N, C-alpha and C positions, 0 to 999 in steps of 0.2 A: 509220683510219676509226672508231676507237673514240672514245667520248665520256667525259667525266669531270666530276666535281663540284668546283667551287671552294669550299673550306671557309671562305673569308673572306666571301663574299657569297651563297652558295647557288646560284649560276648553274651551268648545264650548258653545256659547250663541247666542241668537237672537240679531239682531241689536238693538232692542229697550231695551233689558235687559242688555246689556254690560256696559252702563253708570253706573247703580246702582251697578253692580258687582265690577267695578273698584273703585268706591268711597267707598263702604262698606268693601270690602275685601283687597284692596291694597292702600287705601288712608289715612292710619293712620299716626299720627305724628311720627316722627323719631328722637325725642330728639333735642338737641340744634344744631346738625349738619345737620338736615334735610333741604331739599330744598322745599320751597313753590312754587307750580307750578299752571299754568292754565291747566285744562283738556280740550282738544280741539278735536272736531270731524271734520274729513276731508272727503269729499265725492265728487264723480263725480257730477257736478251740473246738469247733464242731467238725467240719469237713476237712479243714486244713488245706483247702485248695487256694486260699488267699494267704499270701505270706510276704514278709519284708525281712531284709537284713539291714540293720542299722549299727552305727558305732556311736558311743557316748563316752565322753571323758570320765575318768575314774572319780574326779572330784565333783561331778554333777550329781543330781539326785533323781529319784523316781518322778519327781514333779516334772522334770524335763521330758521324760518319756510319756507321761500322761498328757502333757500339752501337745506333743507331737502326734500321738494317736488321735487326739480330738481333731486336729487339723486335717490329717490325711485320711482318716477312716470314719470317725464316730460322731463328731459334733453335730447336734441339731438344736438342742434346747438348753445347753449348759447344765446337763444332768450331773448328779453325784457320781463319783467313781472311787474305787478302792483297789489296792493290790493285796493279794493274799497268796499263801502257799498253795500249790497244786495238790490238794487232798480231796478225798471223797466227801469228808465231813469237815466243817469249818467252825472254829470258835475264835474268840477275840485274840487268843494267844498267837494265832498264825497270821494276823494282820500285819502287813508291811506298810508303815506310814510313808507318805510321799516325800518326807524329809530324809529317807534312807539314802546314804551315799552309794553310788554305783560301785565304787571300789570295795565296799564292805560286803558285797553279795558274792558268794563263792561261785566259781565256774561250775556249771552243771545244774545250778538252781533253776527251778521252774516256778514261775509265778502266774497267777491268773489275774488279769485286769478286768474288773467288772465295771461296766458303764451303764448307768440308768438302772436303779434298783427296782423300778416298777416292771420294766420289760427288758431284762438284762441282756446285754451283748457281752459275751465272754471272749477274751483274747488271751492266748497262751504265749507267755514270754519266757524264752530259754536263754540263759547266759552261756554262750558257746565258747568263749575264749577271750584272749586279749589281743589287741591290734594297735598299731601305731599309725598316726595320720599327720599330715601337715596341719598347722593351725587353721581353724575354721571359724567363721563368724557365728554360725548357728551351733547350738549345743549338740543337737542330734543330726547326723548326716545319713541320708538314705543311700545305701550301697547297692541293693538289689531288690527286685520285686517280681512277683509272678507275672508271666505273660497273661494278659486278660483272657479269661475264658469266653468262648463264643456261644451265644444262645440264638435259637431260631424262633421266629414268630409262630405262635400256636395256630394262626389262621392261614398264612400264605407261605411260611417257611423262609421268608427273608430274614436278614440279620435283625435281631431284636434291639430296640432302643429303650423300651420301658418294661417294667415289671408291674403287674396289677396286684397290689397288696391285698385287695379284697378277696382274691382267690389263691394267694400264694401257698396257703397251707392245705388246701383241699383240691388242688388241680395238678395234674402231671406236668403241665407247661403253662405257667402264668406270664409268659413273655410275649410281647407284641412289638411289631415294627411301628414306625411313626404313623404310617397310614392307617393300619388296622387299629391302633390305639385310639383313633378319633372316635370310635364307637364305644369306648369304655368310659367309665366314670373318671373324669380328669382328676378329681380330688384324691383318688386312690392310686394314681400312677406315680411311680418313682423312676428316674432315669437309671439305666443299667450302668454301673460303675465298676471299676476294678477294686472292689473293697468287700468287706464282709457283707453277707446278706442282711437286709434290713430287718429289724425287730420292731413290730408294731404293737 
């Protein structure tokens, strides 16, 4: 039910409609110098309220996706990460190494990207189709992203600027505006961002 912005044309679309929009309006052939890419949906494996659509050239590897996710959502302390098949139980046979070429992964495949093995953030990655783009400098291009959700301050109801990680798991509303956050423990505050919820 969430909506997102198409970064190619500025349109706003529902999460379910954005795939067809990208393929029909922005996925046309670009002559002999076009790049054939995989269209990939990335989303928080839990609530799925946070999501991205990206395209990645077929000759690139999962290493490029890992580096992109670290920059846009995940990086804090250079933690370990892996890709694995989306299954309830996991063993070594389902591990996808970062050297896997994007073009060798079938459409419809779902992978889990695990970041930080101690307090793991799980991201669901779905290979949605193939798309063509003009040559790009960066390997991964951001195509669309969810509209940032809005949170209200637990004290005054104003727009929240921070989440208090000290109470985020046992409070109905751990969000605070900049003014009300002054009364909280500064070391436990994180800014509200348009990314997966923090895992402490």
